C-alpha positions in Angstrom: 11.2 49.6 -10.2 11.6 48.9 -6.5 12.3 45.3 -5.3 10.7 44.6 -1.9 12.0 41.4 -0.3 12.4 39.3 2.9 15.4 37.1 3.4 15.8 34.9 6.4 18.7 32.8 5.4 20.4 35.2 3.0 19.5 33.3 -0.2 16.9 35.8 -1.4 19.2 38.8 -0.5 21.9 37.2 -2.6 19.5 36.9 -5.5 18.0 40.4 -5.4 21.4 42.0 -5.2 22.3 40.4 -8.6 19.4 42.4 -10.1 21.1 45.8 -9.6 17.8 47.5 -8.9 16.5 49.6 -6.0 16.0 47.3 -3.1 14.0 47.4 0.2 14.5 44.6 2.6 11.5 44.3 4.9 12.2 43.8 8.6 9.9 41.1 9.9 9.7 42.9 13.2 8.1 45.9 11.5 6.7 45.2 8.0 4.3 48.2 8.1 6.2 50.4 5.7 4.2 52.4 3.2 5.4 52.5 -0.4 4.1 55.1 -2.9 5.7 53.7 -6.0 5.4 50.5 -8.1 7.3 47.5 -6.8 7.6 43.8 -7.0 8.0 41.4 -4.1 10.7 38.7 -4.0 9.9 36.1 -1.4 11.4 32.9 -0.1 9.2 29.9 0.6 8.4 29.6 4.3 5.4 28.3 6.2 3.1 31.0 7.6 5.2 33.7 9.1 6.7 35.2 5.9 3.3 35.2 4.2 1.8 37.0 7.2 4.6 39.6 7.2 4.1 40.3 3.5 0.3 40.5 4.0 0.9 43.1 6.7 3.1 45.0 4.3 0.6 44.8 1.4 -2.3 45.9 3.7 -0.3 49.0 4.8 -1.5 52.2 3.2 -2.1 51.6 -0.5 0.8 49.2 -0.9 -1.3 46.5 -2.6 -2.3 49.0 -5.3 1.4 49.5 -6.2 2.3 45.8 -6.2 3.0 44.8 -9.8 4.4 41.3 -9.5 5.9 38.6 -7.3 8.9 36.4 -7.7 9.3 33.3 -5.5 12.4 31.4 -4.4 12.7 28.1 -2.8 14.0 24.6 -3.0 12.6 22.2 -5.7 12.8 19.4 -3.1 9.8 21.1 -1.4 7.7 19.5 -4.2 4.2 21.1 -4.3 5.3 23.6 -1.6 7.9 25.1 -4.0 7.3 28.9 -4.0 4.1 28.4 -2.0 4.5 31.8 -0.4 4.6 33.5 -3.7 1.6 31.4 -5.0 -0.5 32.2 -1.9 0.1 36.0 -2.2 -0.5 35.9 -5.9 -3.9 34.2 -5.3 -4.9 36.4 -2.4 -4.0 39.7 -3.9 -4.3 38.9 -7.7 -0.7 39.8 -8.3 1.0 38.0 -11.1 3.9 35.7 -10.5 6.8 36.9 -12.7 9.3 34.2 -12.0 10.2 31.2 -9.8 13.8 30.3 -8.9 15.7 27.9 -6.7 18.0 29.0 -3.9 19.8 32.2 -4.8 19.0 31.9 -8.5 21.1 31.5 -11.6 22.3 34.1 -14.1 19.4 33.0 -16.3 16.9 33.6 -13.4 18.3 37.1 -13.0 17.9 37.7 -16.7 14.4 36.4 -16.8 13.2 38.5 -13.8 15.0 41.7 -15.0 13.2 41.3 -18.4 9.8 40.7 -16.6 10.4 43.9 -14.6 11.4 45.9 -17.6 8.3 44.7 -19.5 6.2 45.9 -16.5 7.9 49.3 -16.7 7.3 49.6 -20.4 3.6 48.7 -20.1 2.7 51.4 -17.7 
């Protein structure tokens, strides 16, 4: 399954590369890329802009129909704002949150998300 992500500081990019899956990094300057295959989103936690870019992406073509899950990264010190971007997208688009991780994730985070993605693939 394709992993679509945004990485502003590099933490999310480091995490998704550990998944060894097909990756598509969205360019915030042009998030209007149409995808015609199932994918999950991996997003960092940021106020406003990242959510807007991902909403633009999801609203392009039939992208939201192919979105199968979201994983959110962030800093636990954010308290209730931890993975708020993933939570907001999940609520708006009714896309399940598959996993939440801190910074660039641990080996266990990688294992958990890979299993969640494999479970999605097996339940088509």
